[in-house]
C-alpha angles and dihedrals in degrees: 000000000000095000094169092047092227102118108129095013124124126229135184111221118194128187105038107156102159142322091298094060123112086225092055094051092046091050088050090054090048095047094047090052087057101263125137115237128203113195129213121192134177105245140024088243090058088043088061095047095045093046088063087056099048103039112207098355111121112262113193132187125235131152102201091206087080121061093207091061090050089053090047089048093055091054094046092050090047089054092059101025113025091185130037127204093193151348131222114205108199102157128127134154136183130164111229094160090120095049128251114318129193109270094249089060096056110132121237092233096052093045094048094045090051090046091053098047099035102037116010090051089071091056090045095051093044087054094047094052100034092110092044098055118101113239095264099035121146131219121198127183129192114239130155133275094253138002092188095077114085096220103182095210093053093054120166095000091081096064086045092054089048088058088048090054091050092049089058090062095046091046092051090053093044096052091044087074091069108011149018094244111143128216124199138156131222117215113199123182119227117333136186099245137137091246092055090049088070093059111100110246094004097134093061090049090048092051091048088050089057090056094048099048106097094232089051093232127102123254110261128225090235091061090053089046091054090055091048093052090048093052088047090052132082086246089079095048091131095055114088135152091008136138107217114199119214111186107129089246096303093138094062097052110054088118095052102161094228091054092045091050093049092051094048092048091054091052 
């Protein structure tokens, strides 16, 4: 039974790095439900590694930092998939090469580059594929569970994700003038991915999240992927311009009595 209603539909999935990626898991859910997936990755090197994972599926190269590559991607996608039923934007970048700095010391160059790649790329891709989307297509981007918590080791990426969430709202409104294309964001809490491994101090935060989540086990990438697939499917047709948090209940449990007792005992 095709519960999601996506069998035979075609989706463009960006941002697959390896088997740990949210984009990879989402693409697997889509494929297993009978959809066709076209992949877009950042570099030729990644194209080669991802091609080994996906077999005969098209894997195209696009570094979204460069407008000419986005334009080229649109043409290459059109050649293999004239119509798209949806797009997964799972792209983020931050330069932590110099280590984590206090937020007020964020450099203009680092902030604007991260904004371009992590946020504006959604706008650019939506614009590039506007004519290619089917009337009821869905666009989903991967954000974070909250941008209101000043996690020191996440730094300037939280304000950028806040801009991404806001862009979803404005894209939904803008596209409504000529289509029924929907835009939504998924906000997972801490995940065990390759991208997160590059964030200073992430492991400690991840282990803490495991303690805070009511079920005492971490959120899985598969759980996030299932929500992404749902939002890309016709089953979510009534959801538009929303930020859907996927955190296994972590946000309700920061004052778990066992954690509070442990902290107080340590003091």
